MITORFI-490868 format. One record per atom (N, C-alpha, C, O): residue number from 1; atom name; x negated, y, z. Coordinates in nm, 2 decimals, m for minus. Each point is the difference from the previous one (the first is absolute). Example, Ala and Ser with C-alpha at 12.3 -4.5 7.8 and 13.67 -1.06 7.14 Angstrom:
GUNU  pos  site    east   north      up
GUNU    1     N   m1.32   m0.57    0.78
GUNU    1    CA    0.09    0.12    0.00
GUNU    1     C   m0.09    0.12    0.00
GUNU    1     O   m0.10    0.00    0.07
GUNU    2     N    0.14    0.11   m0.14
GUNU    2    CA   m0.09    0.11    0.00
GUNU    2     C    0.08    0.11    0.08
GUNU    2     O   m0.05    0.11    0.01
END
This chain:
GUNU  pos  site    east   north      up
GUNU    1     N   m6.95   10.49   10.82
GUNU    1    CA   m0.13   m0.03   m0.01
GUNU    1     C   m0.11    0.11    0.00
GUNU    1     O   m0.05   m0.04   m0.11
GUNU    2     N   m0.03    0.14    0.14
GUNU    2    CA   m0.01    0.16   m0.04
GUNU    2     C   m0.14   m0.09   m0.16
GUNU    2     O   m0.05   m0.11    0.01
GUNU    3     N    0.02    0.20   m0.11
GUNU    3    CA   m0.06    0.01   m0.10
GUNU    3     C   m0.11    0.01    0.06
GUNU    3     O    0.06   m0.02    0.10
GUNU    4     N   m0.17    0.03   m0.07
GUNU    4    CA   m0.11   m0.01    0.05
GUNU    4     C    0.03   m0.09    0.03
GUNU    4     O   m0.01   m0.09   m0.09
GUNU    5     N    0.07    0.02    0.23
GUNU    5    CA   m0.06   m0.17    0.02
GUNU    5     C   m0.05   m0.05   m0.05
GUNU    5     O    0.04   m0.07   m0.09
GUNU    6     N   m0.14    0.06    0.13
GUNU    6    CA   m0.15   m0.13   m0.08
GUNU    6     C    0.01   m0.12    0.09
GUNU    6     O   m0.02   m0.01    0.12
GUNU    7     N    0.06   m0.09   m0.23
GUNU    7    CA    0.05   m0.20    0.02
GUNU    7     C   m0.21    0.00    0.09
GUNU    7     O   m0.10    0.08    0.01
GUNU    8     N    0.14   m0.18    0.02
GUNU    8    CA   m0.16   m0.06    0.11
GUNU    8     C   m0.10    0.03   m0.07
GUNU    8     O   m0.12    0.01    0.04
GUNU    9     N    0.19    0.00   m0.20
GUNU    9    CA   m0.20   m0.06   m0.12
GUNU    9     C   m0.06    0.12   m0.04
GUNU    9     O   m0.12    0.03   m0.02
GUNU   10     N    0.27    0.08    0.02
GUNU   10    CA   m0.16    0.11    0.07
GUNU   10     C    0.18    0.13   m0.18
GUNU   10     O    0.00    0.11   m0.04
GUNU   11     N    0.09   m0.20    0.02
GUNU   11    CA    0.07    0.03   m0.14
GUNU   11     C    0.09    0.08    0.08
GUNU   11     O    0.03   m0.05    0.11
GUNU   12     N    0.06    0.22   m0.16
GUNU   12    CA    0.12    0.01   m0.01
GUNU   12     C    0.09   m0.09   m0.13
GUNU   12     O    0.00   m0.05   m0.12
GUNU   13     N    0.08    0.07    0.27
GUNU   13    CA    0.08   m0.13   m0.18
GUNU   13     C    0.07    0.04   m0.17
GUNU   13     O    0.06   m0.06   m0.09
GUNU   14     N   m0.10    0.20    0.14
GUNU   14    CA    0.00    0.06   m0.18
GUNU   14     C   m0.10    0.04    0.01
GUNU   14     O    0.02    0.11   m0.06
GUNU   15     N   m0.15   m0.10    0.10
GUNU   15    CA   m0.15   m0.11   m0.03
GUNU   15     C    0.00   m0.18   m0.12
GUNU   15     O   m0.07   m0.05   m0.09
GUNU   16     N    0.21    0.00    0.19
GUNU   16    CA   m0.04   m0.21   m0.05
GUNU   16     C    0.12    0.12   m0.13
GUNU   16     O   m0.03    0.04   m0.11
GUNU   17     N    0.15   m0.02    0.18
GUNU   17    CA    0.07    0.01   m0.18
GUNU   17     C   m0.04    0.06   m0.13
GUNU   17     O    0.06   m0.03   m0.10
GUNU   18     N   m0.19    0.10    0.09
GUNU   18    CA   m0.08    0.10   m0.08
GUNU   18     C   m0.03   m0.11   m0.06
GUNU   18     O    0.01    0.00   m0.12
GUNU   19     N   m0.05   m0.15    0.18
GUNU   19    CA   m0.09   m0.04    0.01
GUNU   19     C    0.01   m0.14   m0.04
GUNU   19     O   m0.08   m0.08   m0.04
GUNU   20     N    0.23    0.06    0.06
GUNU   20    CA    0.07   m0.11   m0.10
GUNU   20     C    0.02    0.09   m0.18
GUNU   20     O   m0.04   m0.05   m0.11
GUNU   21     N    0.10    0.18    0.14
GUNU   21    CA    0.12    0.09   m0.11
GUNU   21     C   m0.12   m0.05   m0.11
GUNU   21     O    0.02   m0.07   m0.10
GUNU   22     N   m0.16    0.12    0.15
GUNU   22    CA   m0.15    0.04   m0.08
GUNU   22     C   m0.05   m0.18   m0.04
GUNU   22     O   m0.10   m0.01   m0.06
GUNU   23     N    0.17   m0.09    0.10
GUNU   23    CA   m0.09   m0.11   m0.02
GUNU   23     C   m0.15   m0.03    0.08
GUNU   23     O   m0.09   m0.07   m0.05
GUNU   24     N    0.10    0.11    0.13
GUNU   24    CA   m0.15   m0.01    0.03
GUNU   24     C    0.04   m0.16    0.13
GUNU   24     O   m0.08   m0.10    0.01
GUNU   25     N    0.25    0.12    0.08
GUNU   25    CA   m0.02   m0.11    0.06
GUNU   25     C    0.20   m0.06   m0.08
GUNU   25     O    0.08    0.04   m0.09
GUNU   26     N   m0.09   m0.14    0.17
GUNU   26    CA    0.13   m0.03   m0.06
GUNU   26     C    0.10   m0.07    0.14
GUNU   26     O   m0.04   m0.08    0.08
GUNU   27     N    0.17    0.15   m0.09
GUNU   27    CA    0.10   m0.05    0.06
GUNU   27     C    0.05   m0.14   m0.03
GUNU   27     O    0.01   m0.03   m0.12
GUNU   28     N    0.02   m0.06    0.22
GUNU   28    CA    0.08   m0.08   m0.05
GUNU   28     C    0.10    0.02    0.13
GUNU   28     O   m0.04    0.03    0.11
GUNU   29     N    0.18   m0.05   m0.12
GUNU   29    CA    0.11    0.04    0.08
GUNU   29     C    0.10   m0.22    0.06
GUNU   29     O   m0.03   m0.11   m0.05
GUNU   30     N    0.12    0.14    0.16
GUNU   30    CA    0.01   m0.14    0.04
GUNU   30     C    0.09    0.06    0.04
GUNU   30     O    0.02    0.12    0.00
GUNU   31     N    0.07   m0.24    0.06
GUNU   31    CA    0.15    0.05    0.04
GUNU   31     C   m0.04    0.06    0.14
GUNU   31     O    0.07    0.09    0.06
GUNU   32     N   m0.16   m0.13   m0.03
GUNU   32    CA    0.05    0.06    0.18
GUNU   32     C   m0.17    0.08    0.03
GUNU   32     O   m0.05    0.03    0.11
GUNU   33     N   m0.01    0.00   m0.23
GUNU   33    CA   m0.11    0.09    0.01
GUNU   33     C   m0.10   m0.01   m0.08
GUNU   33     O    0.04   m0.09   m0.07
GUNU   34     N   m0.20    0.12    0.01
GUNU   34    CA   m0.04    0.06   m0.09
GUNU   34     C   m0.19    0.01    0.02
GUNU   34     O   m0.06    0.05    0.10
GUNU   35     N    0.01   m0.10   m0.23
GUNU   35    CA   m0.15    0.03    0.06
GUNU   35     C   m0.06    0.03   m0.10
GUNU   35     O    0.00   m0.07   m0.10
GUNU   36     N   m0.06    0.19    0.10
GUNU   36    CA   m0.11    0.11   m0.10
GUNU   36     C   m0.20   m0.08   m0.06
GUNU   36     O   m0.12    0.01    0.04
GUNU   37     N    0.16   m0.04   m0.11
GUNU   37    CA   m0.17   m0.10   m0.04
GUNU   37     C   m0.05    0.13   m0.08
GUNU   37     O    0.05    0.10   m0.04
GUNU   38     N   m0.21   m0.15    0.02
GUNU   38    CA   m0.02    0.08   m0.08
GUNU   38     C   m0.14   m0.10   m0.08
GUNU   38     O   m0.06   m0.08    0.07
GUNU   39     N    0.02    0.10   m0.20
GUNU   39    CA   m0.05   m0.16   m0.01
GUNU   39     C   m0.19    0.12   m0.02
GUNU   39     O   m0.02    0.10   m0.06
GUNU   40     N   m0.08   m0.22    0.20
GUNU   40    CA   m0.07    0.05    0.02
GUNU   40     C   m0.13   m0.02   m0.23
GUNU   40     O    0.03   m0.04   m0.11
GUNU   41     N   m0.16    0.09    0.16
GUNU   41    CA   m0.03   m0.05   m0.12
GUNU   41     C   m0.19   m0.04    0.06
GUNU   41     O   m0.07    0.10    0.03
GUNU   42     N    0.00   m0.21   m0.02
GUNU   42    CA   m0.08   m0.02    0.06
GUNU   42     C   m0.15   m0.03   m0.10
GUNU   42     O   m0.02    0.08   m0.09
GUNU   43     N   m0.04   m0.15    0.09
GUNU   43    CA   m0.11    0.07   m0.14
GUNU   43     C    0.05   m0.19   m0.06
GUNU   43     O   m0.02   m0.03   m0.12
GUNU   44     N    0.09   m0.08    0.24
GUNU   44    CA   m0.01   m0.09   m0.07
GUNU   44     C    0.20   m0.09    0.02
GUNU   44     O    0.03   m0.12   m0.01
GUNU   45     N    0.05    0.26    0.03
GUNU   45    CA    0.12   m0.11    0.04
GUNU   45     C    0.03    0.14    0.01
GUNU   45     O   m0.07    0.10    0.02
GUNU   46     N    0.20   m0.12   m0.04
GUNU   46    CA    0.13    0.09    0.00
GUNU   46     C    0.07   m0.04    0.15
GUNU   46     O   m0.04   m0.11    0.04
GUNU   47     N    0.10    0.15    0.03
GUNU   47    CA    0.05   m0.04    0.06
GUNU   47     C    0.20    0.11    0.03
GUNU   47     O    0.02    0.12    0.00
GUNU   48     N    0.03   m0.19    0.02
GUNU   48    CA    0.11    0.07    0.10
GUNU   48     C    0.03    0.05    0.13
GUNU   48     O    0.06   m0.08    0.07
GUNU   49     N   m0.09    0.21   m0.01
GUNU   49    CA   m0.03    0.11    0.14
GUNU   49     C    0.20   m0.03    0.01
GUNU   49     O    0.09    0.04   m0.08
GUNU   50     N   m0.09   m0.09    0.17
GUNU   50    CA    0.11    0.02    0.15
GUNU   50     C    0.02    0.13    0.03
GUNU   50     O   m0.02   m0.03    0.12
GUNU   51     N    0.03    0.15   m0.11
GUNU   51    CA    0.00    0.10    0.01
GUNU   51     C    0.10    0.01    0.17
GUNU   51     O   m0.03   m0.02    0.12
GUNU   52     N    0.10    0.04   m0.17
GUNU   52    CA    0.15   m0.04    0.09
GUNU   52     C    0.14   m0.12   m0.03
GUNU   52     O    0.04   m0.06   m0.10
GUNU   53     N   m0.01    0.07    0.23
GUNU   53    CA    0.10   m0.13    0.03
GUNU   53     C    0.08    0.03    0.12
GUNU   53     O   m0.02   m0.03    0.12
GUNU   54     N    0.13    0.14   m0.19
GUNU   54    CA    0.11    0.02    0.09
GUNU   54     C    0.16   m0.12    0.00
GUNU   54     O    0.03   m0.05   m0.11
GUNU   55     N    0.04    0.02    0.21
GUNU   55    CA    0.07   m0.06   m0.02
GUNU   55     C    0.11   m0.06    0.12
GUNU   55     O    0.00    0.01    0.13
GUNU   56     N    0.07   m0.05   m0.20
GUNU   56    CA    0.06   m0.08    0.24
GUNU   56     C    0.04   m0.17   m0.08
GUNU   56     O    0.03   m0.06   m0.10
GUNU   57     N   m0.06    0.07    0.23
GUNU   57    CA    0.01   m0.18    0.04
GUNU   57     C   m0.09   m0.05   m0.16
GUNU   57     O    0.04   m0.06   m0.10
GUNU   58     N   m0.16    0.10    0.15
GUNU   58    CA   m0.17   m0.08   m0.09
GUNU   58     C    0.08   m0.14   m0.07
GUNU   58     O    0.02   m0.01   m0.12
GUNU   59     N    0.04   m0.10    0.24
GUNU   59    CA    0.00   m0.11   m0.04
GUNU   59     C    0.05   m0.07   m0.10
GUNU   59     O   m0.02   m0.11   m0.06
GUNU   60     N    0.09    0.21    0.05
GUNU   60    CA    0.12   m0.09   m0.08
GUNU   60     C    0.05    0.04   m0.17
GUNU   60     O    0.10   m0.02   m0.07
GUNU   61     N   m0.28    0.12    0.05
GUNU   61    CA    0.06    0.04   m0.12
GUNU   61     C   m0.21    0.02    0.02
GUNU   61     O   m0.03    0.11   m0.03
GUNU   62     N   m0.06   m0.19    0.07
GUNU   62    CA   m0.13   m0.03   m0.06
GUNU   62     C   m0.03   m0.12   m0.09
GUNU   62     O   m0.10    0.00   m0.07
GUNU   63     N    0.18   m0.09    0.08
GUNU   63    CA   m0.03   m0.16   m0.15
GUNU   63     C    0.03    0.12   m0.03
GUNU   63     O   m0.03    0.09    0.08
GUNU   64     N    0.11   m0.04   m0.23
GUNU   64    CA    0.00    0.09   m0.12
GUNU   64     C   m0.07    0.19   m0.04
GUNU   64     O    0.01    0.07   m0.09
GUNU   65     N   m0.04   m0.06    0.20
GUNU   65    CA   m0.07    0.11    0.01
GUNU   65     C   m0.17   m0.05   m0.10
GUNU   65     O   m0.05    0.04   m0.11
GUNU   66     N    0.02   m0.14    0.23
GUNU   66    CA   m0.15   m0.11   m0.04
GUNU   66     C    0.00    0.02   m0.17
GUNU   66     O   m0.06    0.08   m0.08
GUNU   67     N    0.14   m0.19    0.07
GUNU   67    CA    0.04   m0.04   m0.14
GUNU   67     C    0.03    0.12   m0.14
GUNU   67     O   m0.01   m0.02   m0.12
GUNU   68     N    0.03    0.09    0.17
GUNU   68    CA    0.07    0.17   m0.07
GUNU   68     C   m0.14    0.06   m0.04
GUNU   68     O   m0.03    0.06   m0.10
GUNU   69     N   m0.06   m0.10    0.21
GUNU   69    CA   m0.17    0.10    0.08
GUNU   69     C   m0.09   m0.10   m0.16
GUNU   69     O   m0.05    0.04   m0.10
GUNU   70     N    0.05   m0.15    0.15
GUNU   70    CA   m0.04   m0.09   m0.04
GUNU   70     C   m0.03    0.02   m0.16
GUNU   70     O   m0.11    0.03   m0.05
GUNU   71     N    0.33   m0.08   m0.04
GUNU   71    CA   m0.01    0.01   m0.11
GUNU   71     C   m0.10    0.15   m0.07
GUNU   71     O   m0.11   m0.01   m0.06
GUNU   72     N    0.19    0.15    0.10
GUNU   72    CA   m0.02    0.07   m0.02
GUNU   72     C   m0.19    0.04   m0.02
GUNU   72     O   m0.05    0.05   m0.10
GUNU   73     N   m0.03   m0.11    0.23
GUNU   73    CA   m0.14   m0.03   m0.04
GUNU   73     C   m0.07   m0.05   m0.11
GUNU   73     O   m0.08    0.05   m0.07
GUNU   74     N    0.15   m0.21    0.09
GUNU   74    CA    0.00   m0.03   m0.15
GUNU   74     C   m0.06    0.08   m0.11
GUNU   74     O   m0.11    0.02   m0.05
GUNU   75     N    0.31    0.04    0.01
GUNU   75    CA    0.00    0.08   m0.10
GUNU   75     C   m0.13    0.11   m0.02
GUNU   75     O   m0.03    0.07   m0.10
GUNU   76     N    0.01   m0.07    0.14
GUNU   76    CA   m0.13    0.14    0.02
GUNU   76     C   m0.11   m0.02    0.03
GUNU   76     O   m0.08    0.07    0.05
GUNU   77     N    0.06   m0.18   m0.08
GUNU   77    CA   m0.14   m0.06   m0.01
GUNU   77     C   m0.14    0.01    0.10
GUNU   77     O   m0.12    0.00   m0.02
GUNU   78     N    0.25    0.01    0.24
GUNU   78    CA   m0.09   m0.01    0.04
GUNU   78     C    0.01   m0.14    0.11
GUNU   78     O    0.11   m0.06    0.01
GUNU   79     N   m0.19    0.04    0.05
GUNU   79    CA   m0.10   m0.18    0.01
GUNU   79     C    0.08    0.02    0.20
GUNU   79     O   m0.08   m0.01    0.10
GUNU   80     N    0.15    0.02   m0.10
GUNU   80    CA    0.03    0.07    0.16
GUNU   80     C    0.04    0.03    0.08
GUNU   80     O    0.00   m0.11    0.05
GUNU   81     N    0.06    0.19    0.03
GUNU   81    CA    0.12    0.08    0.07
GUNU   81     C   m0.09    0.01    0.17
GUNU   81     O   m0.02   m0.08    0.10
GUNU   82     N   m0.02    0.26   m0.15
GUNU   82    CA   m0.06    0.01    0.16
GUNU   82     C    0.08    0.12    0.10
GUNU   82     O    0.03    0.10   m0.06
GUNU   83     N    0.00   m0.09    0.18
GUNU   83    CA    0.09    0.07    0.10
GUNU   83     C   m0.15    0.07    0.10
GUNU   83     O   m0.11   m0.04    0.04
GUNU   84     N    0.19    0.14   m0.05
GUNU   84    CA   m0.08    0.10    0.17
GUNU   84     C    0.11    0.00    0.03
GUNU   84     O    0.09    0.02   m0.07
GUNU   85     N   m0.09   m0.06    0.28
GUNU   85    CA    0.13   m0.05    0.08
GUNU   85     C   m0.03   m0.02    0.11
GUNU   85     O   m0.12    0.00    0.04
GUNU   86     N    0.22   m0.02    0.04
GUNU   86    CA   m0.05    0.03    0.09
GUNU   86     C   m0.01   m0.16    0.09
GUNU   86     O    0.04   m0.09   m0.06
GUNU   87     N   m0.11    0.06    0.21
GUNU   87    CA   m0.04   m0.10    0.04
GUNU   87     C    0.22   m0.11    0.00
GUNU   87     O    0.00   m0.13   m0.02
GUNU   88     N    0.08    0.18    0.04
GUNU   88    CA    0.13   m0.09   m0.04
GUNU   88     C    0.00   m0.01   m0.17
GUNU   88     O    0.05   m0.09   m0.07
GUNU   89     N   m0.13    0.21    0.04
GUNU   89    CA    0.10   m0.08   m0.19
GUNU   89     C   m0.08   m0.14   m0.01
GUNU   89     O    0.04   m0.11   m0.04
GUNU   90     N   m0.23    0.16    0.10
GUNU   90    CA   m0.01   m0.12   m0.07
GUNU   90     C   m0.01   m0.16    0.04
GUNU   90     O   m0.04   m0.10   m0.06
GUNU   91     N    0.08    0.13    0.21
GUNU   91    CA    0.04   m0.19    0.04
GUNU   91     C    0.15   m0.01   m0.09
GUNU   91     O    0.02   m0.12   m0.02
GUNU   92     N    0.13    0.26   m0.05
GUNU   92    CA    0.05   m0.09   m0.04
GUNU   92     C   m0.07   m0.01   m0.15
GUNU   92     O    0.07   m0.09   m0.05
GUNU   93     N   m0.17    0.12   m0.05
GUNU   93    CA   m0.02    0.00   m0.14
GUNU   93     C   m0.06   m0.18    0.00
GUNU   93     O    0.04   m0.09   m0.07
GUNU   94     N   m0.19    0.07    0.22
GUNU   94    CA   m0.06   m0.09    0.01
GUNU   94     C    0.12   m0.16   m0.05
GUNU   94     O   m0.02   m0.12   m0.05
GUNU   95     N    0.10    0.17    0.10
GUNU   95    CA    0.11   m0.16    0.00
GUNU   95     C    0.02    0.00   m0.15
GUNU   95     O    0.02   m0.11   m0.06
GUNU   96     N   m0.03    0.28   m0.01
GUNU   96    CA    0.13   m0.04   m0.11
GUNU   96     C   m0.15   m0.06   m0.09
GUNU   96     O    0.05   m0.04   m0.10
GUNU   97     N   m0.21    0.02    0.09
GUNU   97    CA   m0.14   m0.04   m0.07
GUNU   97     C   m0.11    0.14   m0.04
GUNU   97     O   m0.07    0.01   m0.10
GUNU   98     N    0.09    0.09    0.23
GUNU   98    CA   m0.10    0.05   m0.03
GUNU   98     C   m0.09    0.01    0.11
GUNU   98     O    0.03   m0.07    0.09
GUNU   99     N   m0.18    0.15   m0.07
GUNU   99    CA   m0.07   m0.07    0.10
GUNU   99     C   m0.05    0.17   m0.02
GUNU   99     O    0.03    0.07   m0.10
GUNU  100     N   m0.11   m0.03    0.23
GUNU  100    CA   m0.05    0.03    0.02
GUNU  100     C   m0.14    0.03   m0.03
GUNU  100     O   m0.08   m0.08    0.02
GUNU  101     N    0.04    0.22   m0.10
GUNU  101    CA   m0.17    0.10   m0.12
GUNU  101     C   m0.04    0.08    0.08
GUNU  101     O   m0.10    0.07   m0.01
GUNU  102     N    0.16   m0.08    0.10
GUNU  102    CA   m0.02    0.14    0.07
GUNU  102     C    0.05    0.11    0.11
GUNU  102     O    0.12    0.02   m0.01
GUNU  103     N   m0.17    0.03    0.08
GUNU  103    CA    0.06    0.12    0.08
GUNU  103     C   m0.03    0.10    0.00
GUNU  103     O   m0.11    0.05    0.04
GUNU  104     N    0.22    0.02   m0.08
GUNU  104    CA   m0.03    0.16    0.05
GUNU  104     C    0.01    0.09    0.08
GUNU  104     O    0.08    0.09   m0.03
GUNU  105     N   m0.16   m0.07    0.16
GUNU  105    CA    0.03    0.10    0.12
GUNU  105     C   m0.03    0.19   m0.06
GUNU  105     O   m0.09    0.01   m0.07
GUNU  106     N    0.15    0.07    0.10
GUNU  106    CA    0.03    0.08    0.00
GUNU  106     C    0.03    0.13    0.11
GUNU  106     O    0.11    0.00    0.05
GUNU  107     N   m0.21    0.10   m0.01
GUNU  107    CA   m0.01    0.09    0.07
GUNU  107     C    0.04    0.15    0.04
GUNU  107     O   m0.10    0.08    0.01
GUNU  108     N    0.20   m0.04    0.00
GUNU  108    CA    0.02    0.04    0.02
GUNU  108     C   m0.10    0.13    0.00
GUNU  108     O   m0.06   m0.02    0.11
GUNU  109     N    0.00    0.15   m0.18
GUNU  109    CA   m0.06    0.10    0.03
GUNU  109     C    0.06    0.16   m0.05
GUNU  109     O   m0.06    0.11    0.03
END
């Protein structure tokens, strides 16, 4: 993969690595994939934001992922976990207690 390749959220892989190394984002490794998160501070609460989720055979490792992320969120004073995701992933996450709170739309300019 070329170094200038952007993942869908606008970061290059190198930018994600730098953010993880600096502590701005966190990397959570699992046997079949990984999750990149960041902690967002809002006026009324802290939220663990799932920035990127990648891997294989998600149905076989999703429960352990959610439990680990929930524990990490609680340990860091977060009241919730949020994820920006595509519609197919939203359906998957709804099965695990997530609810839709907003829809993000994009127009390329």
